N, CA, C and O atoms as a GROMACS GRO file, in nm:
protein
  412
    1PHE      N    1   6.374   5.608 -18.033
    1PHE     CA    2   6.425   5.760 -18.104
    1PHE      C    3   6.572   5.723 -18.145
    1PHE      O    4   6.580   5.732 -18.268
    2LEU      N    5   6.694   5.685 -18.088
    2LEU     CA    6   6.798   5.668 -18.112
    2LEU      C    7   6.817   5.569 -18.218
    2LEU      O    8   6.884   5.609 -18.313
    3ALA      N    9   6.771   5.445 -18.223
    3ALA     CA   10   6.775   5.352 -18.317
    3ALA      C   11   6.753   5.411 -18.442
    3ALA      O   12   6.839   5.401 -18.529
    4GLN      N   13   6.620   5.487 -18.467
    4GLN     CA   14   6.575   5.553 -18.566
    4GLN      C   15   6.683   5.660 -18.620
    4GLN      O   16   6.712   5.656 -18.739
    5PHE      N   17   6.727   5.733 -18.557
    5PHE     CA   18   6.861   5.831 -18.566
    5PHE      C   19   6.972   5.775 -18.624
    5PHE      O   20   7.022   5.829 -18.722
    6VAL      N   21   7.022   5.666 -18.575
    6VAL     CA   22   7.115   5.622 -18.640
    6VAL      C   23   7.083   5.542 -18.770
    6VAL      O   24   7.164   5.552 -18.863
    7LEU      N   25   6.978   5.467 -18.784
    7LEU     CA   26   6.945   5.432 -18.928
    7LEU      C   27   6.926   5.528 -19.024
    7LEU      O   28   6.966   5.511 -19.139
    8TYR      N   29   6.860   5.638 -18.983
    8TYR     CA   30   6.842   5.767 -19.083
    8TYR      C   31   6.984   5.815 -19.125
    8TYR      O   32   7.013   5.820 -19.244
    9TRP      N   33   7.066   5.848 -19.037
    9TRP     CA   34   7.214   5.901 -19.075
    9TRP      C   35   7.293   5.769 -19.140
    9TRP      O   36   7.391   5.790 -19.212
   10TYR      N   37   7.260   5.661 -19.120
   10TYR     CA   38   7.328   5.553 -19.202
   10TYR      C   39   7.294   5.548 -19.339
   10TYR      O   40   7.375   5.529 -19.429
   11HIS      N   41   7.150   5.567 -19.356
   11HIS     CA   42   7.100   5.562 -19.485
   11HIS      C   43   7.136   5.689 -19.562
   11HIS      O   44   7.173   5.678 -19.679
   12ARG      N   45   7.128   5.815 -19.502
   12ARG     CA   46   7.180   5.925 -19.544
   12ARG      C   47   7.320   5.929 -19.605
   12ARG      O   48   7.334   5.979 -19.716
   13TRP      N   49   7.414   5.882 -19.543
   13TRP     CA   50   7.544   5.849 -19.550
   13TRP      C   51   7.554   5.768 -19.701
   13TRP      O   52   7.611   5.819 -19.798
   14ILE      N   53   7.492   5.642 -19.705
   14ILE     CA   54   7.487   5.558 -19.826
   14ILE      C   55   7.448   5.642 -19.944
   14ILE      O   56   7.520   5.652 -20.043
   15GLU      N   57   7.336   5.699 -19.931
   15GLU     CA   58   7.284   5.791 -20.043
   15GLU      C   59   7.406   5.903 -20.098
   15GLU      O   60   7.441   5.917 -20.215
   16LYS      N   61   7.450   5.963 -20.001
   16LYS     CA   62   7.521   6.095 -20.028
   16LYS      C   63   7.669   6.063 -20.082
   16LYS      O   64   7.725   6.107 -20.183
   17ASP      N   65   7.724   5.962 -19.972
   17ASP     CA   66   7.880   5.940 -19.998
   17ASP      C   67   7.899   5.811 -20.105
   17ASP      O   68   8.006   5.794 -20.165
   18LYS      N   69   7.813   5.745 -20.118
   18LYS     CA   70   7.835   5.604 -20.196
   18LYS      C   71   7.947   5.556 -20.145
   18LYS      O   72   8.044   5.583 -20.215
   19PRO      N   73   7.975   5.483 -20.034
   19PRO     CA   74   8.095   5.416 -19.971
   19PRO      C   75   8.105   5.285 -20.053
   19PRO      O   76   8.008   5.235 -20.110
   20ASP      N   77   8.225   5.236 -20.054
   20ASP     CA   78   8.263   5.131 -20.116
   20ASP      C   79   8.204   4.996 -20.049
   20ASP      O   80   8.160   5.015 -19.935
   21ALA      N   81   8.196   4.890 -20.088
   21ALA     CA   82   8.114   4.767 -20.038
   21ALA      C   83   8.197   4.748 -19.915
   21ALA      O   84   8.123   4.729 -19.818
   22LYS      N   85   8.343   4.745 -19.880
   22LYS     CA   86   8.429   4.704 -19.758
   22LYS      C   87   8.366   4.836 -19.633
   22LYS      O   88   8.339   4.812 -19.515
   23ALA      N   89   8.358   4.939 -19.684
   23ALA     CA   90   8.328   5.038 -19.572
   23ALA      C   91   8.174   5.045 -19.527
   23ALA      O   92   8.136   5.082 -19.416
   24LEU      N   93   8.093   5.003 -19.633
   24LEU     CA   94   7.972   4.974 -19.596
   24LEU      C   95   7.944   4.844 -19.508
   24LEU      O   96   7.852   4.833 -19.426
   25GLN      N   97   8.022   4.765 -19.534
   25GLN     CA   98   8.014   4.644 -19.447
   25GLN      C   99   8.083   4.647 -19.318
   25GLN      O  100   8.041   4.576 -19.226
   26GLN      N  101   8.201   4.735 -19.302
   26GLN     CA  102   8.242   4.772 -19.174
   26GLN      C  103   8.141   4.845 -19.077
   26GLN      O  104   8.122   4.817 -18.958
   27THR      N  105   8.079   4.944 -19.153
   27THR     CA  106   7.985   5.033 -19.073
   27THR      C  107   7.886   4.943 -19.024
   27THR      O  108   7.854   4.941 -18.906
   28ARG      N  109   7.826   4.855 -19.126
   28ARG     CA  110   7.707   4.783 -19.076
   28ARG      C  111   7.737   4.696 -18.930
   28ARG      O  112   7.670   4.682 -18.828
   29ASP      N  113   7.858   4.652 -18.968
   29ASP     CA  114   7.929   4.536 -18.865
   29ASP      C  115   7.902   4.606 -18.723
   29ASP      O  116   7.840   4.562 -18.626
   30ALA      N  117   7.968   4.731 -18.743
   30ALA     CA  118   8.002   4.832 -18.628
   30ALA      C  119   7.882   4.867 -18.574
   30ALA      O  120   7.885   4.867 -18.450
   31LEU      N  121   7.750   4.903 -18.635
   31LEU     CA  122   7.659   4.970 -18.577
   31LEU      C  123   7.541   4.834 -18.551
   31LEU      O  124   7.434   4.864 -18.497
   32LEU      N  125   7.558   4.720 -18.582
   32LEU     CA  126   7.476   4.631 -18.561
   32LEU      C  127   7.459   4.591 -18.401
   32LEU      O  128   7.351   4.560 -18.351
   33PRO      N  129   7.595   4.599 -18.325
   33PRO     CA  130   7.567   4.565 -18.188
   33PRO      C  131   7.489   4.658 -18.125
   33PRO      O  132   7.384   4.621 -18.072
   34LEU      N  133   7.531   4.797 -18.121
   34LEU     CA  134   7.449   4.902 -18.098
   34LEU      C  135   7.297   4.918 -18.127
   34LEU      O  136   7.223   4.965 -18.041
   35LEU      N  137   7.255   4.880 -18.240
   35LEU     CA  138   7.130   4.868 -18.286
   35LEU      C  139   7.027   4.745 -18.190
   35LEU      O  140   6.906   4.751 -18.167
   36GLN      N  141   7.111   4.653 -18.154
   36GLN     CA  142   7.055   4.549 -18.115
   36GLN      C  143   7.024   4.568 -17.950
   36GLN      O  144   6.929   4.526 -17.884
   37GLN      N  145   7.152   4.654 -17.904
   37GLN     CA  146   7.126   4.687 -17.749
   37GLN      C  147   6.988   4.798 -17.743
   37GLN      O  148   6.894   4.790 -17.664
   38LEU      N  149   7.005   4.890 -17.840
   38LEU     CA  150   6.923   4.986 -17.830
   38LEU      C  151   6.786   4.929 -17.835
   38LEU      O  152   6.710   4.976 -17.750
   39GLN      N  153   6.734   4.833 -17.919
   39GLN     CA  154   6.625   4.762 -17.927
   39GLN      C  155   6.595   4.682 -17.837
   39GLN      O  156   6.478   4.642 -17.840
   40LYS      N  157   6.683   4.630 -17.727
   40LYS     CA  158   6.670   4.532 -17.620
   40LYS      C  159   6.676   4.643 -17.502
   40LYS      O  160   6.660   4.604 -17.386
   41LYS      N  161   6.701   4.789 -17.532
   41LYS     CA  162   6.713   4.849 -17.409
   41LYS      C  163   6.820   4.798 -17.307
   41LYS      O  164   6.808   4.786 -17.185
   42ALA      N  165   6.920   4.773 -17.383
   42ALA     CA  166   7.055   4.724 -17.300
   42ALA      C  167   7.166   4.808 -17.278
   42ALA      O  168   7.271   4.775 -17.223
   43VAL      N  169   7.130   4.941 -17.335
   43VAL     CA  170   7.272   5.030 -17.310
   43VAL      C  171   7.291   5.081 -17.207
   43VAL      O  172   7.200   5.140 -17.148
   44GLU      N  173   7.387   5.075 -17.169
   44GLU     CA  174   7.437   5.146 -17.007
   44GLU      C  175   7.412   5.290 -17.011
   44GLU      O  176   7.435   5.363 -17.107
   45LYS      N  177   7.364   5.324 -16.894
   45LYS     CA  178   7.306   5.458 -16.887
   45LYS      C  179   7.406   5.554 -16.921
   45LYS      O  180   7.360   5.645 -16.989
   46LYS      N  181   7.492   5.560 -16.904
   46LYS     CA  182   7.631   5.676 -16.959
   46LYS      C  183   7.579   5.706 -17.073
   46LYS      O  184   7.514   5.805 -17.107
   47LEU      N  185   7.628   5.568 -17.159
   47LEU     CA  186   7.625   5.559 -17.299
   47LEU      C  187   7.506   5.639 -17.363
   47LEU      O  188   7.511   5.744 -17.426
   48LEU      N  189   7.391   5.557 -17.329
   48LEU     CA  190   7.262   5.622 -17.340
   48LEU      C  191   7.249   5.763 -17.344
   48LEU      O  192   7.193   5.823 -17.436
   49SER      N  193   7.304   5.820 -17.239
   49SER     CA  194   7.271   5.970 -17.216
   49SER      C  195   7.377   6.048 -17.319
   49SER      O  196   7.346   6.156 -17.369
   50SER      N  197   7.480   5.995 -17.340
   50SER     CA  198   7.583   6.071 -17.459
   50SER      C  199   7.506   6.052 -17.567
   50SER      O  200   7.478   6.152 -17.632
   51LEU      N  201   7.461   5.936 -17.607
   51LEU     CA  202   7.416   5.916 -17.735
   51LEU      C  203   7.277   6.032 -17.771
   51LEU      O  204   7.262   6.091 -17.878
   52ALA      N  205   7.204   6.041 -17.673
   52ALA     CA  206   7.103   6.114 -17.665
   52ALA      C  207   7.134   6.266 -17.687
   52ALA      O  208   7.068   6.344 -17.754
   53GLU      N  209   7.236   6.287 -17.622
   53GLU     CA  210   7.318   6.440 -17.618
   53GLU      C  211   7.348   6.451 -17.780
   53GLU      O  212   7.288   6.531 -17.851
   54PHE      N  213   7.436   6.373 -17.824
   54PHE     CA  214   7.478   6.362 -17.935
   54PHE      C  215   7.396   6.353 -18.053
   54PHE      O  216   7.445   6.398 -18.157
   55ALA      N  217   7.260   6.297 -18.057
   55ALA     CA  218   7.148   6.299 -18.138
   55ALA      C  219   7.073   6.453 -18.111
   55ALA      O  220   7.038   6.519 -18.209
   56ASP      N  221   7.057   6.488 -18.014
   56ASP     CA  222   6.991   6.609 -17.990
   56ASP      C  223   7.083   6.730 -18.047
   56ASP      O  224   7.039   6.817 -18.122
   57LEU      N  225   7.196   6.725 -18.008
   57LEU     CA  226   7.270   6.843 -18.065
   57LEU      C  227   7.268   6.868 -18.215
   57LEU      O  228   7.248   6.977 -18.270
   58ALA      N  229   7.301   6.703 -18.296
   58ALA     CA  230   7.316   6.677 -18.437
   58ALA      C  231   7.164   6.749 -18.503
   58ALA      O  232   7.162   6.825 -18.599
   59SER      N  233   7.055   6.707 -18.433
   59SER     CA  234   6.919   6.760 -18.503
   59SER      C  235   6.899   6.878 -18.470
   59SER      O  236   6.788   6.921 -18.503
   60GLN      N  237   6.984   6.965 -18.403
   60GLN     CA  238   6.969   7.103 -18.377
   60GLN      C  239   7.083   7.183 -18.461
   60GLN      O  240   7.108   7.304 -18.458
   61ARG      N  241   7.145   7.080 -18.539
   61ARG     CA  242   7.253   7.127 -18.623
   61ARG      C  243   7.368   7.218 -18.545
   61ARG      O  244   7.416   7.323 -18.588
   62GLU      N  245   7.401   7.156 -18.425
   62GLU     CA  246   7.487   7.218 -18.354
   62GLU      C  247   7.613   7.082 -18.367
   62GLU      O  248   7.631   6.992 -18.284
   63TYR      N  249   7.676   7.099 -18.477
   63TYR     CA  250   7.775   6.987 -18.543
   63TYR      C  251   7.898   6.987 -18.449
   63TYR      O  252   7.955   6.879 -18.436
   64ALA      N  253   7.946   7.090 -18.385
   64ALA     CA  254   8.086   7.113 -18.334
   64ALA      C  255   8.045   7.055 -18.188
   64ALA      O  256   8.119   6.972 -18.136
   65GLN      N  257   7.952   7.089 -18.136
   65GLN     CA  258   7.922   7.023 -18.010
   65GLN      C  259   7.908   6.903 -18.006
   65GLN      O  260   7.962   6.834 -17.920
   66ALA      N  261   7.819   6.848 -18.113
   66ALA     CA  262   7.763   6.700 -18.135
   66ALA      C  263   7.918   6.639 -18.170
   66ALA      O  264   7.918   6.519 -18.144
   67ASN      N  265   8.024   6.676 -18.210
   67ASN     CA  266   8.153   6.619 -18.246
   67ASN      C  267   8.206   6.600 -18.120
   67ASN      O  268   8.236   6.484 -18.091
   68ASP      N  269   8.227   6.703 -18.023
   68ASP     CA  270   8.256   6.689 -17.909
   68ASP      C  271   8.207   6.578 -17.849
   68ASP      O  272   8.291   6.508 -17.792
   69VAL      N  273   8.077   6.538 -17.844
   69VAL     CA  274   8.035   6.433 -17.768
   69VAL      C  275   8.055   6.318 -17.829
   69VAL      O  276   8.055   6.216 -17.761
   70TYR      N  277   8.076   6.312 -17.975
   70TYR     CA  278   8.090   6.165 -18.040
   70TYR      C  279   8.265   6.149 -18.002
   70TYR      O  280   8.310   6.039 -17.972
   71VAL      N  281   8.334   6.248 -18.007
   71VAL     CA  282   8.459   6.219 -17.933
   71VAL      C  283   8.486   6.140 -17.798
   71VAL      O  284   8.565   6.051 -17.765
   72GLY      N  285   8.369   6.222 -17.726
   72GLY     CA  286   8.386   6.158 -17.584
   72GLY      C  287   8.336   6.012 -17.573
   72GLY      O  288   8.377   5.928 -17.493
   73ILE      N  289   8.257   5.998 -17.652
   73ILE     CA  290   8.199   5.853 -17.673
   73ILE      C  291   8.292   5.745 -17.712
   73ILE      O  292   8.295   5.634 -17.657
   74THR      N  293   8.384   5.792 -17.830
   74THR     CA  294   8.459   5.682 -17.915
   74THR      C  295   8.594   5.688 -17.834
   74THR      O  296   8.646   5.584 -17.795
   75ILE      N  297   8.646   5.806 -17.811
   75ILE     CA  298   8.781   5.767 -17.733
   75ILE      C  299   8.816   5.830 -17.578
   75ILE      O  300   8.920   5.823 -17.514
   76GLY      N  301   8.689   5.891 -17.546
   76GLY     CA  302   8.688   5.943 -17.416
   76GLY      C  303   8.783   6.097 -17.401
   76GLY      O  304   8.794   6.178 -17.492
   77LYS      N  305   8.840   6.110 -17.276
   77LYS     CA  306   8.911   6.218 -17.253
   77LYS      C  307   9.045   6.182 -17.185
   77LYS      O  308   9.096   6.239 -17.088
   78ALA      N  309   9.095   6.070 -17.260
   78ALA     CA  310   9.194   6.021 -17.228
   78ALA      C  311   9.331   6.110 -17.270
   78ALA      O  312   9.313   6.162 -17.380
   79THR      N  313   9.440   6.136 -17.222
   79THR     CA  314   9.549   6.210 -17.281
   79THR      C  315   9.618   6.129 -17.373
   79THR      O  316   9.662   6.024 -17.325
   80TRP      N  317   9.638   6.148 -17.491
   80TRP     CA  318   9.700   6.059 -17.579
   80TRP      C  319   9.864   6.092 -17.609
   80TRP      O  320   9.917   6.203 -17.603
   81HIS      N  321   9.911   5.999 -17.633
   81HIS     CA  322  10.046   6.002 -17.663
   81HIS      C  323  10.141   6.066 -17.541
   81HIS      O  324  10.240   6.137 -17.556
   82THR      N  325  10.097   6.032 -17.449
   82THR     CA  326  10.184   6.105 -17.315
   82THR      C  327  10.328   6.064 -17.306
   82THR      O  328  10.414   6.122 -17.240
   83HIS      N  329  10.345   5.946 -17.388
   83HIS     CA  330  10.504   5.892 -17.373
   83HIS      C  331  10.598   5.988 -17.464
   83HIS      O  332  10.719   6.000 -17.445
   84LEU      N  333  10.531   6.048 -17.558
   84LEU     CA  334  10.608   6.163 -17.646
   84LEU      C  335  10.647   6.302 -17.586
   84LEU      O  336  10.565   6.370 -17.524
   85ASP      N  337  10.784   6.343 -17.612
   85ASP     CA  338  10.821   6.457 -17.574
   85ASP      C  339  10.801   6.545 -17.669
   85ASP      O  340  10.888   6.560 -17.755
   86LEU      N  341  10.670   6.626 -17.673
   86LEU     CA  342  10.633   6.715 -17.770
   86LEU      C  343  10.739   6.819 -17.833
   86LEU      O  344  10.741   6.855 -17.950
   87GLY      N  345  10.840   6.867 -17.715
   87GLY     CA  346  10.937   6.939 -17.751
   87GLY      C  347  11.055   6.900 -17.834
   87GLY      O  348  11.138   6.980 -17.877
   88GLU      N  349  11.056   6.736 -17.859
   88GLU     CA  350  11.156   6.688 -17.888
   88GLU      C  351  11.127   6.652 -18.070
   88GLU      O  352  11.201   6.585 -18.142
   89GLN      N  353  11.018   6.709 -18.102
   89GLN     CA  354  10.957   6.686 -18.248
   89GLN      C  355  11.016   6.778 -18.334
   89GLN      O  356  11.021   6.898 -18.310
   90ARG      N  357  11.064   6.720 -18.444
   90ARG     CA  358  11.150   6.795 -18.538
   90ARG      C  359  11.088   6.760 -18.675
   90ARG      O  360  11.101   6.646 -18.720
   91ALA      N  361  11.026   6.847 -18.738
   91ALA     CA  362  10.987   6.821 -18.880
   91ALA      C  363  11.114   6.853 -18.999
   91ALA      O  364  11.180   6.956 -19.012
   92HIS      N  365  11.119   6.764 -19.054
   92HIS     CA  366  11.230   6.760 -19.182
   92HIS      C  367  11.202   6.752 -19.310
   92HIS      O  368  11.177   6.648 -19.369
   93TRP      N  369  11.206   6.884 -19.366
   93TRP     CA  370  11.140   6.880 -19.484
   93TRP      C  371  11.189   6.747 -19.574
   93TRP      O  372  11.305   6.708 -19.592
   94GLY      N  373  11.076   6.695 -19.621
   94GLY     CA  374  11.133   6.558 -19.720
   94GLY      C  375  11.161   6.422 -19.642
   94GLY      O  376  11.165   6.311 -19.693
   95GLN      N  377  11.180   6.453 -19.508
   95GLN     CA  378  11.214   6.315 -19.454
   95GLN      C  379  11.136   6.303 -19.333
   95GLN      O  380  11.182   6.261 -19.226
   96GLY      N  381  10.989   6.350 -19.356
   96GLY     CA  382  10.896   6.330 -19.239
   96GLY      C  383  10.933   6.396 -19.076
   96GLY      O  384  11.005   6.494 -19.062
   97CYS      N  385  10.881   6.334 -18.982
   97CYS     CA  386  10.915   6.367 -18.857
   97CYS      C  387  10.969   6.274 -18.761
   97CYS      O  388  10.941   6.155 -18.753
   98SER      N  389  11.051   6.343 -18.685
   98SER     CA  390  11.112   6.216 -18.585
   98SER      C  391  11.078   6.273 -18.434
   98SER      O  392  11.081   6.386 -18.387
   99LEU      N  393  11.046   6.152 -18.383
   99LEU     CA  394  10.978   6.184 -18.249
   99LEU      C  395  11.082   6.076 -18.151
   99LEU      O  396  11.113   5.960 -18.180
  100ARG      N  397  11.122   6.156 -18.025
  100ARG     CA  398  11.189   6.087 -17.951
  100ARG      C  399  11.079   6.052 -17.849
  100ARG      O  400  10.987   6.130 -17.823
  101THR      N  401  11.094   5.917 -17.787
  101THR     CA  402  10.999   5.896 -17.662
  101THR      C  403  11.086   5.911 -17.530
  101THR      O  404  11.205   5.884 -17.517
  102MET      N  405  11.007   5.957 -17.445
  102MET     CA  406  11.048   5.953 -17.310
  102MET      C  407  11.059   5.835 -17.214
  102MET      O  408  10.947   5.792 -17.184
  103GLN      N  409  11.139   5.782 -17.169
  103GLN     CA  410  11.128   5.660 -17.086
  103GLN      C  411  11.086   5.678 -16.932
  103GLN      O  412  11.075   5.579 -16.859
   0.00000   0.00000   0.00000
C-alpha cells in the first residue's frame, strides 16, 4: 500500500506542478531508496509506522496532522537553533536581521 501511495502522489505532483528536470531527478533519486526498502520489506518498524500514519491521514484529507507526521519523519522533534539567543534578534529595515550566538 505505501509504495503505491508514494508513487501515486509522485505522479500527481508531476502532473500538477510540472517540476523542472532537476527537481524531478532529485525527487526520483530521493524516493528510490525508500521504494526499494518498501518492496523488500526492509523499512524499520518505527519509520514504517510513521509512514502508514502519514498515508492514512493524507488519504483522510487531514493534511495538517499529516504534515506534523511528515515533519516528525524528516527532522524529528529536535530543538532547532538552540545556540541562538532569540532575545538578541534585531530586525533592521533594509539591513536584514542580526543574530548573536551564545557561547
